[in-house]
C-alpha positions as CSV (number, residue, x, y, z in Angstrom):
1,M,-31.2,-0.5,-59.1
2,S,-31.5,3.1,-57.3
3,V,-29.4,3.8,-54.3
4,L,-30.3,5.6,-51.1
5,V,-27.5,6.1,-48.2
6,V,-28.9,6.3,-44.9
7,I,-27.4,8.0,-42.4
8,E,-28.9,9.3,-38.7
9,N,-27.2,13.4,-39.4
10,P,-26.3,13.7,-42.9
11,E,-24.8,17.2,-42.1
12,E,-22.5,15.8,-39.3
13,C,-21.0,13.0,-41.7
14,P,-17.3,13.2,-42.3
15,L,-17.5,11.8,-45.8
16,V,-18.2,13.1,-48.8
17,F,-19.8,10.7,-51.2
18,S,-19.8,11.2,-55.1
19,G,-23.0,11.3,-56.8
20,V,-25.2,10.5,-53.8
21,E,-26.9,12.5,-51.4
22,P,-27.5,11.0,-47.9
23,V,-30.8,10.7,-46.5
24,A,-31.6,11.3,-42.9
25,A,-32.5,8.0,-41.1
26,R,-35.7,9.3,-39.7
27,S,-36.7,10.7,-42.9
28,Y,-36.5,7.2,-44.3
29,L,-38.5,5.4,-41.6
30,A,-41.1,8.3,-41.5
31,D,-41.3,9.7,-44.8
32,D,-44.2,8.4,-46.4
33,S,-42.8,8.9,-49.8
34,F,-40.2,6.1,-49.1
35,P,-42.0,2.9,-48.4
36,A,-43.5,3.0,-52.2
37,L,-40.1,2.9,-53.8
38,K,-39.2,-0.3,-56.1
39,G,-36.1,-1.6,-56.5
40,V,-34.0,0.3,-54.0
41,K,-30.4,-0.6,-52.5
42,I,-30.3,0.9,-49.0
43,F,-26.8,1.4,-47.8
44,N,-27.3,1.9,-43.9
45,L,-24.5,4.0,-42.2
46,C,-26.3,4.5,-39.0
47,K,-23.4,4.5,-36.1
48,S,-25.1,1.7,-34.5
49,Y,-27.2,-1.5,-35.3
50,R,-27.9,-2.4,-31.8
51,Y,-31.3,-4.0,-31.4
52,Q,-34.4,-1.3,-31.6
53,S,-32.0,1.3,-32.5
54,I,-32.5,3.6,-35.1
55,G,-29.8,1.7,-37.4
56,Y,-31.8,-1.6,-36.5
57,Y,-34.8,-0.2,-37.7
58,V,-33.7,1.3,-41.1
59,S,-32.6,-2.3,-42.2
60,L,-35.5,-4.1,-40.4
61,L,-38.1,-1.4,-42.6
62,A,-36.0,-1.8,-45.6
63,E,-36.4,-5.5,-45.6
64,A,-40.3,-5.1,-44.8
65,R,-40.6,-2.7,-47.7
66,G,-38.6,-5.2,-50.1
67,H,-35.8,-2.9,-50.4
68,K,-32.5,-4.4,-50.1
69,P,-30.6,-3.1,-46.9
70,V,-26.9,-3.5,-46.7
71,P,-26.4,-4.9,-43.8
72,G,-29.4,-6.9,-43.5
73,I,-30.8,-7.9,-40.3
74,V,-29.3,-11.2,-40.2
75,T,-25.9,-9.9,-40.7
76,I,-26.6,-7.5,-37.9
77,Q,-27.5,-10.5,-35.9
78,D,-24.4,-12.4,-36.9
79,M,-22.4,-9.6,-35.9
80,K,-23.4,-10.2,-32.4
81,S,-23.2,-14.1,-32.3
82,Q,-20.0,-15.3,-31.0
83,G,-21.0,-18.7,-32.4
84,I,-21.0,-17.2,-35.8
85,I,-17.9,-15.4,-35.3
86,R,-16.0,-18.6,-34.3
87,L,-17.4,-20.4,-37.3
88,V,-16.2,-17.8,-39.4
89,S,-12.5,-17.9,-37.8
90,D,-12.5,-21.4,-38.2
91,E,-13.0,-21.0,-41.8
92,L,-10.8,-18.5,-42.4
93,E,-7.8,-19.9,-40.0
94,E,-5.6,-20.6,-42.7
95,V,-5.7,-17.3,-44.4
96,I,-5.7,-15.3,-41.1
97,G,-2.8,-17.4,-39.9
98,R,-0.6,-16.5,-43.2
99,Q,-1.6,-13.0,-43.4
100,L,-0.7,-12.3,-39.6
101,V,1.8,-14.9,-38.8
102,D,4.7,-12.2,-37.7
103,Q,2.1,-9.8,-36.6
104,E,3.0,-7.5,-33.6
105,P,1.3,-7.2,-31.0
106,R,-0.5,-10.3,-30.7
107,K,-3.8,-8.5,-31.0
108,I,-4.6,-6.4,-33.9
109,S,-7.8,-4.4,-35.1
110,V,-8.2,-4.1,-39.2
111,N,-10.7,-1.4,-40.5
112,I,-12.6,-3.0,-43.4
113,Y,-14.3,-0.8,-46.3
114,F,-16.8,-2.8,-48.4
115,G,-14.2,-5.5,-48.2
116,K,-11.2,-3.1,-48.9
117,T,-8.5,-1.8,-46.6
118,P,-6.1,0.7,-47.1
119,D,-3.1,-1.7,-46.1
120,K,-3.1,-4.2,-49.0
121,M,-1.8,-7.0,-46.6
122,F,-4.9,-7.4,-45.1
123,E,-7.1,-7.5,-48.2
124,P,-7.6,-11.3,-48.3
125,V,-9.0,-11.3,-45.1
126,A,-11.2,-8.1,-45.4
127,S,-12.6,-9.5,-48.6
128,R,-13.4,-12.7,-46.7
129,L,-14.8,-11.5,-43.7
130,F,-17.0,-8.8,-45.8
131,K,-18.3,-11.9,-48.0
132,S,-19.5,-13.6,-44.2
133,F,-20.6,-10.1,-43.0
134,P,-21.6,-7.7,-45.8
135,A,-22.0,-4.6,-44.1
136,P,-20.5,-0.9,-45.4
137,F,-17.9,-0.2,-42.6
138,L,-16.4,-2.9,-40.3
139,R,-13.8,-3.2,-37.4
140,A,-12.2,-6.9,-37.2
141,D,-10.5,-7.5,-33.9
142,F,-7.9,-10.5,-34.0
143,G,-6.1,-11.9,-31.1
144,C,-3.5,-14.8,-30.9
145,S,-2.5,-17.1,-28.2
146,A,-1.6,-20.4,-29.5
147,C,-2.9,-19.4,-33.0
148,W,-4.5,-16.0,-34.6
149,N,-8.1,-15.9,-34.6
150,L,-11.0,-13.6,-35.1
151,Q,-12.2,-12.3,-31.7
152,N,-14.9,-9.8,-32.7
153,I,-16.6,-8.4,-35.8
154,S,-18.4,-4.8,-35.3
155,P,-19.9,-2.1,-37.5
156,L,-17.4,0.9,-37.7
157,S,-19.4,4.5,-37.4
158,V,-18.4,6.9,-40.1
159,K,-17.2,9.2,-37.1
160,D,-14.9,6.6,-35.9
161,I,-13.2,6.3,-39.2
162,P,-9.6,7.5,-38.7
163,T,-8.8,10.8,-40.4
164,Q,-6.2,9.2,-42.6
165,D,-8.3,6.5,-43.8
166,R,-11.2,8.9,-44.9
167,E,-10.3,9.5,-48.4
168,F,-9.8,5.8,-49.2
169,A,-13.3,5.2,-47.3
170,Q,-14.7,7.8,-49.4
171,S,-13.6,6.5,-52.9
172,V,-14.4,2.8,-51.9
173,A,-17.9,3.7,-51.0
174,S,-18.5,5.9,-54.0
175,E,-17.7,3.2,-56.4
176,F,-20.2,1.2,-54.6
177,F,-22.8,3.8,-54.6
178,A,-22.2,4.6,-58.4
179,G,-22.7,0.9,-59.0
180,K,-19.4,0.5,-60.5
181,K,-19.0,-2.6,-58.1
182,L,-22.4,-2.9,-56.7
183,V,-22.2,-6.4,-56.0
184,I,-22.9,-7.4,-52.5
185,P,-22.4,-11.0,-51.4
186,K,-25.6,-12.7,-50.7
187,R,-25.7,-14.5,-47.2
188,P,-24.5,-18.2,-48.1
189,V,-27.5,-20.7,-47.8
190,N,-26.9,-23.0,-44.7
191,R,-24.5,-25.4,-45.8
192,Y,-26.4,-28.2,-43.7
193,D,-30.2,-28.9,-42.5
194,L,-31.0,-30.2,-39.2
195,A,-34.3,-31.6,-38.3
196,I,-35.5,-31.9,-34.5
197,L,-38.2,-34.5,-33.8
198,Y,-40.8,-33.5,-31.1
199,D,-44.1,-34.4,-30.2
200,P,-45.7,-31.2,-29.3
201,A,-48.4,-33.1,-27.4
202,E,-46.2,-35.2,-25.2
203,K,-46.5,-34.7,-21.3
204,H,-43.3,-35.5,-20.0
205,P,-41.0,-33.9,-23.2
206,P,-37.3,-34.1,-22.9
207,S,-36.9,-30.6,-23.7
208,N,-39.7,-27.9,-22.7
209,Q,-40.6,-25.1,-25.6
210,K,-38.0,-22.8,-24.4
211,A,-35.2,-25.3,-24.7
212,L,-36.5,-26.2,-28.1
213,K,-36.3,-22.5,-29.1
214,K,-32.6,-22.5,-27.9
215,F,-31.6,-25.2,-29.8
216,V,-33.0,-24.0,-32.9
217,K,-31.2,-20.6,-32.2
218,A,-28.0,-22.5,-31.5
219,A,-28.2,-24.6,-34.8
220,E,-28.6,-21.4,-36.9
221,T,-25.8,-19.9,-35.0
222,V,-23.2,-22.4,-36.2
223,G,-24.7,-22.3,-39.7
224,L,-27.3,-25.4,-39.6
225,G,-30.7,-24.7,-41.2
226,T,-33.2,-26.1,-38.8
227,E,-36.7,-27.2,-38.4
228,L,-38.9,-28.6,-35.9
229,I,-40.7,-32.0,-37.4
230,T,-42.9,-34.4,-36.0
231,R,-43.6,-38.3,-36.6
232,D,-46.0,-37.1,-39.7
233,D,-42.9,-35.6,-41.5
234,S,-40.8,-38.7,-41.3
235,N,-40.9,-39.1,-45.2
236,R,-39.3,-36.0,-45.5
237,L,-35.9,-37.1,-43.7
238,S,-33.9,-37.2,-46.9
239,E,-34.3,-33.3,-46.9
240,F,-32.0,-33.2,-44.1
241,D,-28.2,-33.9,-43.0
242,A,-29.2,-34.5,-39.4
243,L,-31.7,-35.9,-37.0
244,F,-31.9,-34.5,-33.2
245,I,-34.7,-36.5,-31.5
246,R,-36.3,-34.5,-28.7
247,E,-39.1,-36.9,-28.0
248,T,-39.5,-39.7,-25.3
249,T,-37.6,-42.6,-27.3
250,S,-38.7,-46.5,-26.9
251,V,-37.8,-49.3,-29.0
252,D,-41.3,-50.3,-30.2
253,H,-42.0,-46.8,-31.1
254,H,-41.7,-44.4,-34.1
255,T,-38.8,-42.4,-32.8
256,Y,-36.8,-45.7,-33.0
257,R,-38.1,-46.7,-36.5
258,I,-37.5,-42.9,-37.2
259,A,-34.0,-43.1,-36.2
260,R,-33.3,-46.2,-38.0
261,K,-34.7,-44.5,-41.5
262,A,-32.5,-41.5,-41.0
263,L,-29.5,-43.4,-40.5
264,A,-30.3,-45.6,-43.5
265,E,-30.5,-42.3,-45.6
266,G,-27.4,-41.1,-44.3
267,L,-28.3,-38.8,-41.6
268,V,-26.2,-37.9,-38.4
269,V,-28.5,-39.2,-35.5
270,I,-28.9,-38.1,-32.0
271,D,-30.6,-40.6,-30.4
272,D,-28.9,-43.2,-32.9
273,P,-31.1,-46.4,-32.7
274,E,-28.3,-48.5,-31.4
275,S,-28.0,-46.2,-28.3
276,I,-32.2,-46.2,-28.0
277,L,-32.1,-50.0,-28.2
278,R,-29.2,-50.2,-25.7
279,C,-30.5,-47.6,-22.9
280,S,-34.0,-48.8,-23.2
281,N,-33.9,-52.1,-21.5
282,K,-32.4,-52.3,-18.0
283,V,-31.9,-56.0,-18.5
284,Y,-29.2,-55.2,-21.4
285,L,-27.6,-52.2,-18.8
286,A,-27.5,-54.5,-15.9
287,E,-25.4,-57.4,-18.2
288,L,-23.1,-54.7,-19.7
289,M,-22.3,-53.0,-16.4
290,T,-21.5,-56.6,-14.9
291,R,-19.4,-57.5,-17.8
292,Y,-17.3,-54.5,-17.3
293,R,-17.3,-54.3,-13.5
294,I,-19.1,-51.0,-13.3
295,P,-20.4,-50.7,-10.0
296,V,-24.2,-51.2,-9.6
297,P,-26.4,-51.7,-6.7
298,K,-26.8,-55.4,-6.2
299,T,-29.0,-56.6,-9.1
300,F,-30.8,-59.6,-10.0
301,I,-32.8,-60.9,-13.2
302,L,-35.8,-62.2,-12.6
303,H,-37.8,-64.6,-14.7
304,S,-40.7,-66.9,-14.2
305,K,-38.6,-69.7,-13.2
306,N,-36.3,-68.1,-10.5
307,I,-38.9,-66.1,-8.9
308,D,-39.0,-67.7,-5.6
309,Q,-35.3,-67.0,-5.2
310,I,-35.8,-63.4,-4.7
311,M,-36.2,-63.4,-0.6
312,T,-33.1,-65.5,-0.4
313,E,-31.3,-63.1,-2.6
314,F,-32.5,-59.8,-1.2
315,S,-33.7,-58.4,2.1
316,L,-36.5,-55.8,2.1
317,P,-37.3,-53.4,0.9
318,C,-35.9,-53.9,-2.9
319,V,-36.8,-52.4,-6.0
320,L,-38.5,-54.2,-9.1
321,K,-37.8,-52.6,-12.6
322,Q,-39.9,-53.1,-15.9
323,P,-36.8,-53.3,-18.2
324,D,-38.5,-50.3,-20.4
325,S,-39.5,-48.3,-17.6
326,A,-38.8,-44.6,-17.8
327,F,-40.0,-41.2,-15.8
328,S,-40.4,-43.3,-12.4
329,Q,-43.0,-45.4,-14.2
330,G,-42.6,-49.3,-14.2
331,V,-40.6,-49.0,-11.0
332,V,-41.9,-50.3,-7.5
333,L,-40.5,-50.4,-4.3
334,A,-41.6,-53.5,-2.4
335,R,-41.4,-53.0,1.4
336,D,-43.2,-56.5,2.2
337,K,-43.2,-59.9,0.8
338,D,-46.5,-60.0,-0.4
339,R,-46.3,-56.6,-2.2
340,L,-42.9,-58.1,-3.7
341,M,-44.3,-61.3,-5.0
342,K,-47.5,-59.4,-6.3
343,E,-45.6,-56.6,-8.2
344,A,-43.1,-59.4,-9.4
345,K,-45.8,-61.4,-11.0
346,R,-47.5,-58.4,-12.8
347,L,-44.3,-57.1,-14.5
348,L,-43.4,-60.8,-15.6
349,S,-46.9,-60.7,-17.5
350,K,-45.6,-57.9,-19.3
351,S,-41.9,-59.0,-19.7
352,E,-40.2,-62.1,-19.8
353,L,-37.5,-60.5,-17.6
354,V,-37.9,-58.4,-14.9
355,I,-34.7,-56.3,-12.9
356,V,-34.4,-56.8,-8.9
357,Q,-32.3,-54.2,-7.3
358,E,-31.5,-53.5,-3.9
359,Y,-32.6,-50.5,-2.5
360,V,-30.1,-48.0,-2.0
361,P,-31.6,-44.5,-0.4
362,S,-30.4,-40.9,-1.0
363,T,-31.5,-37.4,-0.8
364,F,-30.7,-36.9,-4.5
365,D,-29.4,-38.5,-7.7
366,W,-26.6,-37.5,-9.5
367,R,-27.1,-36.9,-13.2
368,I,-23.9,-36.6,-15.5
369,G,-24.9,-35.2,-19.0
370,I,-22.6,-36.4,-22.0
371,L,-22.1,-36.0,-25.3
372,D,-19.5,-37.3,-27.6
373,Q,-17.9,-38.8,-24.7
374,R,-17.2,-35.9,-22.8
375,P,-19.3,-34.4,-19.7
376,L,-21.6,-31.8,-20.4
377,F,-23.4,-30.7,-17.6
378,A,-23.9,-32.1,-14.1
379,C,-27.3,-32.1,-11.8
380,K,-28.6,-33.2,-8.5
381,Y,-32.0,-34.5,-9.2
382,H,-33.5,-34.4,-5.7
383,M,-36.2,-36.5,-4.5
384,A,-39.3,-35.4,-4.1
385,A,-40.7,-34.2,-0.6
386,K,-41.6,-37.6,1.4
387,H,-40.9,-40.0,-1.4
388,W,-38.3,-42.1,-2.5
389,Q,-38.0,-41.0,-6.3
390,I,-37.6,-37.5,-7.9
391,L,-41.7,-37.8,-9.1
392,R,-44.6,-38.6,-7.0
393,K,-48.2,-38.1,-7.1
394,D,-50.2,-36.4,-4.5
395,G,-53.7,-37.3,-3.4
396,S,-55.4,-35.5,-6.2
397,G,-53.2,-37.2,-8.9
398,R,-50.9,-33.9,-9.0
399,E,-47.3,-34.6,-10.0
400,V,-44.9,-33.3,-7.7
401,Y,-41.3,-33.2,-8.5
402,G,-37.9,-32.7,-6.4
403,K,-35.9,-29.7,-6.9
404,V,-33.1,-29.9,-9.3
405,E,-29.6,-28.4,-8.5
406,T,-27.3,-27.9,-11.6
407,L,-23.6,-27.0,-11.0
408,P,-20.2,-27.0,-12.9
409,V,-19.1,-30.5,-14.1
410,T,-15.8,-29.5,-12.5
411,K,-17.6,-29.1,-9.1
412,A,-19.0,-32.3,-9.2
413,P,-17.1,-35.1,-7.6
414,K,-14.4,-36.7,-9.7
415,T,-15.1,-40.2,-9.2
416,V,-18.9,-39.5,-10.2
417,V,-18.0,-37.9,-13.4
418,R,-15.4,-40.6,-14.2
419,M,-17.8,-43.5,-13.5
420,A,-20.5,-41.8,-15.3
421,L,-18.1,-41.5,-18.6
422,K,-16.9,-44.9,-18.3
423,A,-20.7,-46.1,-18.1
424,A,-21.6,-44.2,-21.1
425,N,-18.7,-45.0,-23.2
426,L,-19.7,-48.6,-23.4
427,I,-22.9,-47.3,-25.0
428,G,-21.6,-45.2,-27.7
429,D,-20.5,-41.5,-28.1
430,G,-24.2,-40.0,-28.2
431,L,-26.1,-37.8,-25.9
432,Y,-26.5,-39.5,-22.6
433,G,-27.7,-38.9,-19.0
434,V,-26.1,-41.2,-16.4
435,D,-27.7,-41.4,-12.7
436,L,-25.7,-42.3,-10.2
437,K,-25.7,-42.4,-6.3
438,Q,-22.8,-41.8,-4.1
439,F,-22.1,-42.8,-0.4
440,G,-18.4,-41.6,1.0
441,K,-16.0,-43.0,-1.4
442,K,-18.2,-45.3,-3.3
443,V,-20.3,-44.5,-6.5
444,Y,-23.1,-46.5,-8.0
445,V,-24.2,-46.4,-11.6
446,I,-28.1,-46.8,-11.7
447,E,-28.6,-46.3,-15.2
448,V,-27.7,-44.8,-18.4
449,N,-30.5,-42.9,-20.2
450,D,-30.3,-41.9,-24.0
451,N,-32.4,-38.7,-24.5
452,P,-31.8,-37.0,-21.4
453,N,-33.7,-34.1,-20.3
454,I,-32.3,-30.8,-21.1
455,D,-34.7,-28.1,-20.2
456,A,-34.4,-24.5,-20.2
457,G,-34.2,-23.3,-16.6
458,Y,-32.7,-26.8,-15.3
459,E,-30.0,-28.5,-16.9
460,D,-29.1,-25.2,-18.9
461,E,-28.5,-23.1,-15.4
462,V,-24.7,-23.2,-15.5
463,L,-23.8,-23.4,-19.1
464,Q,-26.8,-21.2,-20.1
465,D,-26.9,-20.6,-23.9
466,D,-23.6,-22.5,-24.1
467,L,-24.9,-25.7,-23.6
468,Y,-27.1,-25.6,-26.7
469,L,-24.5,-24.3,-28.9
470,K,-22.1,-27.3,-27.6
471,I,-24.6,-29.6,-28.7
472,M,-24.9,-27.8,-31.9
473,E,-21.2,-27.9,-32.5
474,V,-20.8,-32.0,-32.4
475,F,-24.1,-32.1,-34.9
476,L,-21.9,-29.7,-37.5
477,K,-18.5,-31.6,-36.9
478,R,-20.3,-35.0,-37.6
479,I,-22.0,-33.8,-40.4
480,E,-18.8,-32.3,-41.9
481,A,-16.9,-35.5,-41.0
482,R,-19.7,-37.5,-42.7
483,K,-19.7,-35.4,-45.9
484,A,-15.9,-35.7,-46.1
485,G,-16.4,-39.6,-45.7
486,S,-14.6,-40.3,-42.5
487,M,-17.7,-41.5,-40.9
488,V,-19.3,-44.8,-42.2
489,P,-23.2,-44.2,-42.4
């Protein structure tokens, strides 16, 4: 395999490489003779790989031409990703700590030349980092508070190579270019694979298209190969290590069946089937909250034999809820007795049991997002204008929503967050959205939802991309735990 060393201005390069004539980057990009070359390895020594810079395009077009660039575009992107850097740092925690244990000061930078350093003490770290970020010249920044970790990794321009390192860098590079050590580590294949189940035709999906793209990006940042799948791909579940359901769930529905199948095949599943079962039924939730003395609005479980007791139990208006209602559908506000009885009978014709709750008026509901028994985000879902719910339909049938106000979890009232956690932890350790109402010091849990909305521009307003990354980090942690045998499928 022939070798090309590409650099912006070869005549200004302070290094001299044995047996290799550097090529100007603009020549490589514009000269018609280069695209036709076969079996070429490109060593890209441009000063920057910034997006759409000349260095970026050298690697990008090299891949398009079937050449083998070092670094490749994926490596360039990885060096920009704090998620990947954290992942690599975690993987190298032991070797980093061992090499830097007594290092002073508590911050240090190491220059790496094709996985080598002039200081042999750092070579084990340098070699491992080169395997994770195969690029000719790198600068690795380490810091220590409680323990040493990799804080940043970036390309090192040839002009920025210290004078005392130049002879060493020339020697190592020349060996690579001559083919003596021309073995560049391949980017490791993703250790695990994640399937995200969605329905492209769903009217009210739990995540919009932009959010789905952010989930995919976050998953790949932590090393999860990711694919969006639909119900038609359920026979392929065994190809994956985890399933993330981003389609509205229901028990008598393919989402529940797919969750059950995935769990049986050993996948990490969110939403897990047990959470779907528990959250999908408001009768179950009412019993559960009562048992554990979670404050809820006054609640009555209605059936055909006690329908006449409603008026003695409740003052009007009151709310009737179909047990599996979602998106404000199957929830009715009865302001008079006739409406109450009519809607009660209608709902009982569909379900043996129906929930009746006292009406608790408010201008907004709290929604606390919870994952892995930790609060993730906090929102205020405001009621639609001139309506008692967050969604209403106007005269033409158009859907009108109240505004969504997202704020840091630390800014939400502590009692709200504490009550949300208490309620969600009764369900499990999955991903939940807990709806609550607050009146002064009193907080009421309205319901616990599996499969909560996470839409770009709304629930992610505070954490931005970190919201998606936090969720994917939980998937990675659970997959690794399951592979290690510490989780029972």
